[in-house]
N, C-alpha and C positions, 0 to 999 in steps of 0.2 A: 504494500500500500504506500502511496505517496512517493513512488520512486521517480517521479518527474522533478521533485524538488529536494534540495539538500542544503545543509550548512557546510561551509568550507572555512577552515579545515574540520573534518569529522573528529580528528584526534590531534592533539598538539602537546609537546613537552616544553616547558618553560623553566627558566631559572627564577628565583625569587626577585620580585620587582619588575620583571619583564612585562611587555604589553603584547597583545595578540588581537588583530582585527578578525572578527568572525563575520562572514558574509552569507546571506541567503541567496541561493541560485536556483534557476529553473532551466531545465534541459530541453524542453519541448515547447512549441507553441501550444497554448492551452486556453480553452474557454474557462470562465470562472466555475461553471457547473461541473466540469470534469477534472478539476485540479486533483481531487482525491481518488480518482478512479485509477487503479493500478494498470500499468502497461502489461500486455500479455505477449507471450512468445507464439511461435508457430503452433497452431491448433488450439491456442487459448488455454493451455495447461500450465506450462512453466512461465514464471514471471519474466517479462522483458525488461531490459535496462537501457536507458538512453545513452547515446554516444554523441560526440561532437563537442562544440564549445558552448558552455552555459552562458546565460545572461542574468543580470540582477533580477531578483524576484520583484515583480511590480508591487508598489506600496499598498494596493488594495487587499493583498493577501496578508499583510503584516498586521498582527493585532498587538502583541507586546513582547518585549524581551525580558528574560529573568535569569537570575543566577542562583545556583545551589552550590554551597561550599564557600571556601575562603576567597578573598580578593574583592574586586569591585568592577562594575560596569561603569566606565568613566565617560563614555560618550556614545551617542546613538544617532544614526542618520538613516532612518527608515529601514532599508534592507541590510544594514551593516551596524555592528556594535563593536566597541573596543573594550577588551577585558584587560585589567591589570592585576597581576599576581601579587600576593602579599609580600612585604619586604623581607620577611624571614620565615623559614620553614624548618621544622625539625624532621629530618629525614626526607620524606616526600609525602605529598597529599594530592587530592584530586578536587576539581571543581567542574561543574557542568553549566554551560551556557545554553539556555533554551529559548526557542522562538515559538510562541503560541500563534497559530495561523488563524486568520479570519476566514473561517470555512463557510461554504454555502449550505451546510447541513448541521444539525444539532450534534454537539459533542465537543470534546477537547482534542485538538490535533497539534502535536508538538514536533519540532525538529530539534535535535540535540547535538552539541559539540562537547566532547569530553577533553578536558585539559588537565594535564599532570604537571604539578609544580615540584621540581626536584631541588632538594636542599644540598646536603653534604655529598650524597652519592647513593647509588642503588645498583642492584643486580637482580636479574630474573633468570630462571632456568626451568626447563621441562625435562622430566626423566621418563623414558620409555613412552613418549607420546602423551603424557599427562598434561593437564592444564598448567600454565605457567605459574610459578611461585615467585613473588617479588618481595624483596627485603632490603633494608638499608645496609650500606657497607661503610667501613672506615676509609679514610684516604689511602691511596696506594703509596706504600713506603718502599724506598730503595734500600735493600740490604745486600751489601756486596755488589755483585753484578746483576742482581735480579730485583724485580718489583714484586711486592706481596700485597694482595688485596683480600680482605676477609670481612666477615660480618660480626658485629658485636653481639655477645650473649646468645649466640645460636638463633638469632631471629630468622624466621623463615622455616623453622623446623629442623635445622641441622647446622653443623659447623662447616661453613663455606670457606675455601681457600683456593686462590688462583695465583700462580707465580709465573713470570715470564722474564726473559733476559735481554730486553732492549726496548727501543722506541717503536715507531710505526713499522709494522711488518707482520709476518706470519711465522708462528713458532710451533714446531712439532713437539709433542710430548717426549720426554726421555726418562731414564731411570736414575739420573744422578741426583745427589742430595741438594744441589743448588741450581737445578735446571727448570724446565717448564712443566708445571704440574697443575692438576685439578683434583680437588676432592670435595665431597659433600657428605660428611659423616653423621650418621644417625645411630644413637645408642652404641652398640658394640660393633656395628658394621657401617655400611654406607656405600658410596660410589667413588671410585678413584680412576685416575688416568693410566692404569696398568692392569694387566690380567694374566692369568696362567693359561698358556696354550694347552688344550686338552690332549694334543698329540705329542708335542715336544716336552710337555711337563716342565716348562721353564717360564719365568716371569718376563713379559714383554711389554713395551710401552703401547698404550692404546693408539688407535688411529684418530684422525681429526687434528685440530690445532687451535691455538689461541691467535686471534687476528686483531691486532691493535690498529684501529682505523684512524684515530686522531690522538695526538698527545702533545702537550706543551708543558710549561712549568706550572700550570694551574689545574688542568683537567686532562683526563684520559678516557677514551671511549673505545669500545671494542665488542667482539663477540667470540664465542667459542663453541666447538663441537667436540664430542668424545664419542666416536662411532662404536667402540666396544669397551665401555667403562666396566671395570671389574666390580662385582657385587660381593659385599660381605667380607669376612676375614679370610676366606680361602681364595677368592677372586677367580673361581672356576666358572661362574656364570657371568654373563655380560648383558649390558643394555645400552641404549643410545641416550646421550645427554646433549642438550644444546642450550645456549643462553646468550645474554648480552649484558653489558654493564656500562655505567658512566660514573666516574668518581673523581674527587679532587686528588691532586698529587701533593704529597707532603714533601716540602723542601726544608730540611733542618737548617 
């Protein structure tokens, strides 16, 4: 329903104090009466989706803008509104900018834009195709030749640690004590970036890598995959892990 109209962006990630313009767009020429009629695909079974360049939503469809969560709506211009994130955030939090549509039928019709405000840093991961778990992380600290990123007090349900040995680039996992590693420990077991090969019966580094996409003296961003993460204390079973992160860089 309402796939002719949308807010842009649908999702955004901001730092504390940042601003974000949220725009209401329409993708098709539409009469007032059929604004809420869903598009249909071939045969009228599957929903269709518009393609092409959208235009600003005409003001006759705009009823009111509203905000749920921290921050403020600091200006509004009909089909666009400017959101400002709070000046400080502990960890990360979320806000939702909503547009109530002036609809031709009885009911409440809303378009939503989800905004995430990131404070000191965060990471998220999925294990074995599960839903993503998101949690705050400490700043990335350089120890010797590698950087260490972890979560305080096992937030997210386990002890998270990611280590890598440089700046922007791609880092394969290894078995050295000071190399590139991942673990998410839960109780007496968990998931690590090594496993025991069932045929060779020896410990091997997992496939996948840590990819540092951006890094300067203030922030680091990246993602990681572990294609055969070892499970539990024996590491004979494996699963797939992937995630991403953004954190401050600690410069002593």
